[in-house]
N, C-alpha and C positions, 0 to 999 in steps of 0.2 A: 127233455128240458121244457117242452111246452106245458107239461103237467105241473112242473115246479113253478113256473111263472104264474099259472092259473091259481095254484095253491096259495102262493104268497099274496096275490091280489085279494083272494077271498078271505085270507087270514086278516089282512088289514081291515077289511070292511066288516068283519065279524066282531071286532073289539067293541067294548062298551062305548057308547056315544056320550060325549060330555058337551056341555053348552058352550063354555068359553074355551075354545080349543087351542091347545098347544101340543105339538107332536111329542110323543113319548120317545124314550131311547130305543125301545123295541121297534117302534114304527120307523124311526130314522134309519136304524140298521137294516130293516126290511126293505125300505125304499132304496137304500144304497145297493143292497144285494139285487133288487129287481133291475136296477139300471145296468149292473154288470151282466145279468142274464139276458136282458134285452140286447145289449151290445154283442153278446155271443150268438144270439139268435139271428141278428142281422147278418153276421158273417156267413151263416149257413143259408139264409133265406133271401138275402139281398134287399134292396131298397124298397121294392114293391110291397113286401111283407110289412116293413116298417110303416109305410104310408097307410096301410090298412089299419094298423094298430092306432095310429094317430087319429084317423077318422072315427074309429070306435070310441076312443076316449073323449074326443071332442063332442060327439053325439051324446055320450053319457053325461058329460058335464052340464049340458043344457037343462037336464031334468033333475039335477041334484039340488036340494034345498038345505040338506044337513051340512052344517059348517065343517064338521070333521071330514066327512066323505068328499066334500067339495075340495078341501085342502089336499087330501090324498090324491084325488083324480087330477087336480091341477098340477101337483108335484110330479106325478108320473108323466103327465102330458108334457110338462116342461123338459123332463129328462129325455123323452122320446124326440122332442123337437131339437134338443141339443145334439142328440146322436145323429139326427137327420142332417143337421148343419155340418157336423164333422164328416159325415159320409160324403156330402156334396163337395166339401172342400178337398177331401181325400181323392174323390173321383176326378175332380177338376185338376188336381195336381198330377194324378196319374195320366190323365188325358194330355196335359201339357208335356209331361215327360215322354209320352209315346210320340206326340207330334215332333218334339225336339229330336227324338231318336230317328224318326223318319226323315226329318230334314237333314240330319247329320249323315244318314245313309245315302240320301240323294246327293249331298255335296261330295261325299267320298266317291260315289259312282261317277258323278260328273267329272271329278278330278281324274279318275282312272281313265275315263273316255278321253279327256283332254290330253293326259299323259300318253295314252295309246296313240291318239291321232298325231301327237308331236313326234313320237318315235316312228310311226308309220309313214308320216310325210318325209322324214329324214331318210328312211329306208327307200321309199319310192324315188326321191330325188337322186339318190345315189345309184340305184340300179335300174330305174324305169325311164330315165330321161333319154335313153338312146333307143327305146323301142321303135321299130321301123314301121309299125302298122298303127291304125287308128286306136285311140284309147277308149272308144265307145264300146258299150256292152249291150248285148241283147237283153231287152227288158225281162225276158223270161228268166234270166239268170239272177236278177235282183228282186224279182217278185216275192220270193220266199226267203229273202236274206235273214230276216229276224227269226223265222222258224228254224232255219239251219243254224243260225248263231246260237240259239238256245241249246241245240244238241252239241255243238262244238264246245261251248263253255263247259257243259257237263263232262265232256271228255278231255278237257284241256288240250284242244286241237284247233288249229287255225281255221276259221270259217272260210277264209279266202281259198284255202287249199281244197276244201270240199267243193266249192262252187267252180273253181278253176278246172278240177278234174271232171266234174259233171258236164261242164261247158265243153271241154275238149272231147269227151267220149260220146256225148249224146245231145249236145246243143241245148242243155238245160230243159229237156223235154220230160214232162211228168207222165212217163209211159214206160212199160217194159218192151224193149225193141224186139224185132222179129227174130233175131238170132238167139234169144233166150238168155242173154248175158246181162240183163237188167241195166239200169241207167249208168252204172259205172264200168260196164264192160269187163267185169271180172269173170273169167271163163270157168272158174272152179265150181260155180253154182248155176243152176238153171231156174229161170222164172218164166212162166208162161206169158207170151206177149199179150198185152192188154193195157187199158188205162189203169193207173194206180191211184189210191187215195193218199192224202198227206200222211196218214198213219202208216201206210205201207212204205211210203217214201222215207219216213223216219227210220224204219227198220233197215232200209237200203243204205241210208247214210251211216247208221250205226255199224253195219257190216263193212262198209267201205273204210270207216275209221279203224275198226279192228284189224282189217286186212292190211292197211297201211302201217299201223303200229307193229304188226307182225313182221313186215318188211324191215322196219327200223331195228327191231329186236334181232332179226336174222343178220343184218349188217353189223350190229354192235357185238354180237356174241358168237356167231358161227366161226369155228376155227378151220373147217374144211375149205370153205371159200372165204379166205381172209381178205375181204375187200378193203378193210381199213388200211392195210399196208400200201394200197394204191391211192388212197384218198386221204392223206394227211394224218393217218393214225388217230383220228378222233371219232368219238361216238356221234351219231345223229342225236341231237337233243332239241327237239321242237316242242313248243308248248303253244297255248292259245295265242299269246301275244309276244312270244320270243322265238326267233328263228334267224338263221343266217342264210345268205344266198347259196353257200356251199351245201347246206343241209336240204334246201329246197331243190337244188339241182340233183342231188343224190336221190331224193324221194322220187323225182320224175324219172330218173334212170331206173331205179329199182322197180318202179311200177310196171315197167316194160321188161327190159332185160339188160344184162351187163355182158358185153362182148370183150374179147381180149384187147381190143384197141379203144375201148371206151375211155373218154376223158371228160373232165368236168366242163371244160370250156367249149368243146367242139361237138358234144353229143346233141343230136337233133331234138330228142325228147326234152332236153333241159334248156336248150338255147335258141330254138327257132324264133327269129324275129325279135329276140331280146336286144340284139344290136346288129349292125350291118355285116358282121363276120359270118353269121349263120342265118340264112334266109330260107323261107319256106312258104308254100301256098297257104299254110295254116299255122296259127300260133300254137305253141305247146304250153305245158303246164306252168312253167315259171313266168312266162310272159303274161299268161292269163291271170295268174295269181296277182301280179303287180297291177294289172288293169282293174281287177276287183278291189284291190287295196286302194287304188286311186279313187274309185267310185265311192268307197266307204268314207274316205277322208272328206270328200266334197259333197256328199249327199245332204 
C-alpha cells in the first residue's frame, strides 16, 4: 500500500503544469483515493506514522512556488489533518468509553463488596454473637488476607475458611512444621520442615482447597458411608460468598473424622467456643471462621 500512495503522489506531480490552476477531474479522483489510502495506512501504522506524513508535507509546502503543486500539497495536507482530527476524536471517545467501563466495573465490585459485607454481617450477627472467646485475631492471620483472597476467589472458596483452618492448625505461620504435614496439617503429603515463600504457600493453599472440596464431594456422593442420611440429606454447597452454618460445621467435622456419635451441634471440631454449650481451651474452625469474617467486615 505504501507503494500505491507514493505512486499516486508522484502521478499528481508529474502532470502538466498550468498557470491558472483549477484541479482536473483526474486529480480530484486521485486526491480522494489518496485520502482513503491514508486512512487505511493509519489503521495499520497508528497515529505516529500519520504525524510523520504531516510533517513531511508541511516541510514540502514551504518550498513550493508552483501554484498547482502547492494546491495539491495543501489539499493532501488538509486531508491528513482531517484524518488526524478524526483519530484524536476517536481515541478520545475510546478512552472515555474505557474509563466509563472501568468506573462501571469499580461500581459493580464495590456493590458486590457492600452486598457481601451486608450478608456477612447478618451471618455473623446470627451465629457469632454468642462466641465465648475474644474476637481478636493474630495479626499473622490477616497479614496475607488479600493474597489468600485472590486464590479463594479463583477457586470459588471462602477466604475465611482457608484462614480459619490455617489459624487452627498452625497459628498462621508461614513455615512447614517439624512433623512434615505442612501449614494445614494434612497427613497424606510430606513437606520438609523449613521456611516457605508466598509462592510455595500459594501451592499449599491450593492443595488445601482441593483436599477440602474432595471431602465435600465424598460427603455428597459416597454411598458406602452415606453421611447425608445423618445430616439432613442435603449436599454441602459452599462457594466463595455463600455458605450455611450447617455446611461449615460439616466441613470442620469432615476435616478431622466422623464417629458414630458425631452430631452437628455438639462436635468439638465444629462448635468449640461457638457458644457456651461446647467450650474448649482453643477455638475450632467455625468459631475462627466467624472471627475472620468479623475482621473482614470491620477492617
